[in-house]
C-alpha positions as CSV (number, residue, x, y, z in Angstrom):
1,X,-32.6,-18.8,-25.8
2,X,-29.5,-17.4,-27.3
3,X,-27.3,-18.9,-24.6
4,X,-28.8,-22.4,-25.4
5,X,-27.9,-22.0,-29.1
6,X,-24.3,-21.0,-28.2
7,X,-24.0,-23.8,-25.7
8,X,-25.3,-26.3,-28.2
9,X,-22.9,-25.0,-30.9
10,X,-20.0,-25.2,-28.5
11,X,-20.8,-28.7,-27.4
12,X,-21.1,-29.9,-31.0
13,X,-17.8,-28.2,-32.0
14,X,-16.1,-29.8,-29.0
15,X,-17.4,-33.2,-30.2
16,X,-16.0,-32.5,-33.7
17,X,-12.6,-31.8,-32.2
18,X,-12.8,-35.0,-30.1
19,X,-13.7,-37.0,-33.3
20,X,-10.7,-35.5,-35.1
21,X,-8.5,-36.5,-32.2
22,X,-9.7,-40.1,-32.5
23,X,-9.2,-40.1,-36.2
24,X,-5.7,-38.7,-35.8
25,X,-4.9,-41.5,-33.3
26,X,-5.7,-44.1,-36.1
27,X,-3.1,-42.6,-38.4
28,X,0.1,-44.3,-37.3
29,X,3.4,-42.5,-37.1
30,X,5.8,-45.4,-37.0
31,X,5.9,-45.2,-33.2
32,X,4.3,-47.9,-31.1
33,X,1.1,-46.7,-29.4
34,X,-1.7,-48.9,-27.9
35,X,-4.4,-47.0,-29.8
36,X,-3.0,-48.5,-33.1
37,X,-4.8,-51.7,-32.3
38,X,-8.2,-50.0,-31.4
39,X,-9.6,-50.7,-34.9
40,X,-8.6,-54.4,-34.8
41,X,-11.6,-56.6,-33.9
42,X,-11.3,-60.2,-32.5
43,X,-14.0,-62.9,-32.4
44,X,-14.7,-63.4,-28.7
45,X,-17.3,-66.1,-28.1
46,X,-19.4,-65.0,-31.1
47,X,-19.1,-61.2,-30.8
48,X,-16.5,-58.9,-32.4
49,X,-14.6,-56.9,-29.7
50,X,-11.5,-54.7,-29.8
51,X,-8.2,-56.3,-28.9
52,X,-8.0,-54.1,-25.8
53,X,-11.0,-55.9,-24.3
54,X,-9.5,-59.4,-24.5
55,X,-5.8,-58.6,-23.8
56,X,-3.4,-56.2,-22.2
57,X,-1.8,-54.0,-24.9
58,X,1.3,-52.2,-23.8
59,X,4.3,-50.3,-25.3
60,X,7.5,-52.2,-24.7
61,X,9.7,-49.6,-26.4
62,X,9.2,-46.9,-29.0
63,X,8.9,-49.4,-31.8
64,X,7.3,-52.4,-30.2
65,X,3.9,-53.2,-28.8
66,X,3.2,-56.2,-26.5
67,X,-0.1,-58.0,-26.4
68,X,-0.9,-60.5,-23.6
69,X,-4.3,-62.2,-23.8
70,X,-6.2,-62.9,-20.7
71,X,-7.2,-66.3,-22.0
72,X,-4.6,-68.6,-23.7
73,X,-6.9,-69.7,-26.6
74,X,-7.3,-66.1,-27.7
75,X,-3.6,-65.8,-28.8
76,X,-4.3,-67.4,-32.2
77,X,-7.4,-65.3,-32.8
78,X,-5.7,-62.1,-31.9
79,X,-2.7,-62.9,-34.1
80,X,-5.0,-63.7,-37.0
81,X,-7.0,-60.5,-36.5
82,X,-3.8,-58.4,-36.5
83,X,-2.4,-60.2,-39.6
84,X,-5.8,-59.6,-41.4
85,X,-5.9,-55.9,-40.5
86,X,-4.5,-53.2,-42.8
87,X,-1.8,-52.2,-40.3
88,X,1.0,-53.8,-42.2
89,X,2.6,-55.4,-39.1
90,X,3.7,-59.0,-38.4
91,X,3.2,-60.1,-34.8
92,X,5.7,-62.5,-33.2
93,X,4.4,-64.9,-30.6
94,X,6.6,-66.2,-27.8
95,X,4.8,-68.3,-25.2
96,X,1.9,-66.3,-23.8
97,X,3.2,-62.9,-25.1
98,X,2.9,-61.4,-28.5
99,X,5.3,-58.7,-29.7
100,X,4.4,-56.4,-32.6
101,X,7.4,-54.5,-34.1
102,X,6.4,-51.3,-35.9
103,X,8.2,-51.1,-39.2
104,X,9.9,-47.8,-40.2
105,X,7.8,-45.7,-42.5
106,X,9.1,-44.6,-45.9
107,X,9.1,-40.9,-46.8
108,X,6.4,-41.5,-49.4
109,X,4.2,-43.3,-46.9
110,X,4.7,-40.5,-44.3
111,X,3.6,-37.9,-46.9
112,X,0.5,-40.0,-47.7
113,X,-0.4,-40.1,-44.0
114,X,0.2,-36.4,-43.8
115,X,-2.3,-35.9,-46.7
116,X,-4.8,-38.1,-44.9
117,X,-4.4,-36.0,-41.7
118,X,-4.9,-32.8,-43.7
119,X,-8.1,-34.3,-45.2
120,X,-9.4,-35.2,-41.8
121,X,-8.7,-31.7,-40.5
122,X,-10.5,-30.1,-43.4
123,X,-13.5,-32.3,-42.7
124,X,-13.5,-31.2,-39.1
125,X,-13.2,-27.5,-40.2
126,X,-16.2,-28.0,-42.5
127,X,-18.2,-29.6,-39.7
128,X,-17.4,-26.6,-37.4
129,X,-18.5,-24.2,-40.1
130,X,-21.7,-26.1,-40.6
131,X,-22.4,-25.9,-36.9
132,X,-21.9,-22.1,-37.1
133,X,-24.3,-22.0,-40.0
134,X,-26.9,-23.9,-38.0
135,X,-26.5,-21.6,-35.0
136,X,-26.8,-18.5,-37.1
137,X,-29.9,-19.9,-38.8
138,X,-31.5,-20.5,-35.4
139,X,-30.7,-16.9,-34.4
140,X,-32.2,-15.6,-37.7
141,X,-35.3,-17.6,-37.1
142,X,-35.7,-16.0,-33.6
143,X,-35.1,-12.6,-35.1
144,X,-37.7,-13.3,-37.8
145,X,-40.2,-14.4,-35.2
146,X,-39.4,-11.1,-33.3
147,X,-38.3,-13.0,-30.2
148,X,-35.0,-11.1,-30.1
149,X,-33.7,-7.7,-31.3
150,X,-31.3,-7.1,-34.1
151,X,-28.6,-6.1,-31.7
152,X,-29.0,-9.4,-29.8
153,X,-28.8,-11.3,-33.1
154,X,-25.7,-9.4,-34.2
155,X,-24.0,-10.0,-30.8
156,X,-24.9,-13.7,-30.9
157,X,-23.5,-14.0,-34.5
158,X,-20.3,-12.4,-33.3
159,X,-20.0,-14.8,-30.3
160,X,-20.7,-17.8,-32.5
161,X,-18.0,-16.6,-34.9
162,X,-15.5,-16.3,-32.0
163,X,-16.4,-19.9,-31.0
164,X,-15.8,-21.0,-34.6
165,X,-12.5,-19.2,-34.8
166,X,-11.4,-20.8,-31.5
167,X,-12.2,-24.3,-32.6
168,X,-10.8,-23.9,-36.1
169,X,-7.6,-22.7,-34.4
170,X,-7.6,-25.9,-32.2
171,X,-8.0,-28.0,-35.3
172,X,-5.1,-26.2,-37.1
173,X,-2.9,-26.7,-34.0
174,X,-3.7,-30.4,-33.9
175,X,-3.0,-30.8,-37.6
176,X,0.4,-29.0,-37.3
177,X,1.3,-31.3,-34.4
178,X,0.2,-34.4,-36.2
179,X,2.1,-33.4,-39.4
180,X,5.3,-32.8,-37.4
181,X,5.1,-36.2,-35.8
182,X,4.4,-37.9,-39.1
183,X,7.2,-36.2,-41.0
184,X,9.7,-36.5,-38.2
185,X,12.2,-39.2,-38.8
């Protein structure tokens, strides 16, 4: 029973870290990365799909993405979707290839992105702590129902706290890495 509670908490904490990773990928650093276009949706025969599902998205160099649609008529739709997004980029179409140069970020914009990253990390820390609280509540309920001893409950609380510390440490390391890449010129 206690093992199931710990395993559930660990799984949920891992999902929180993965979600943070995905959120960090959306915060752009000025370098070209295919995941920048993940949030851009294109109308493909009546349904909204990510750009990556209708075209090849590659990195040409550190500041340029290339987009090559699988179907020629999609070029205008992809271009329009990118222009309408809040990425602040201007695609350049040459034949059947679209180049998207990434503009340099100003120092102020970099600091704003770092602030957003810190906020995302704090949300992840809160989520991990909430998971810890849920696990500890489950253990207390087992103790109250006399299904486990006080020693087992204390041991379980310690193990859940170690898990929490481990995942908060991962979140802090991810934040430090993201801030370094954002503030690096």
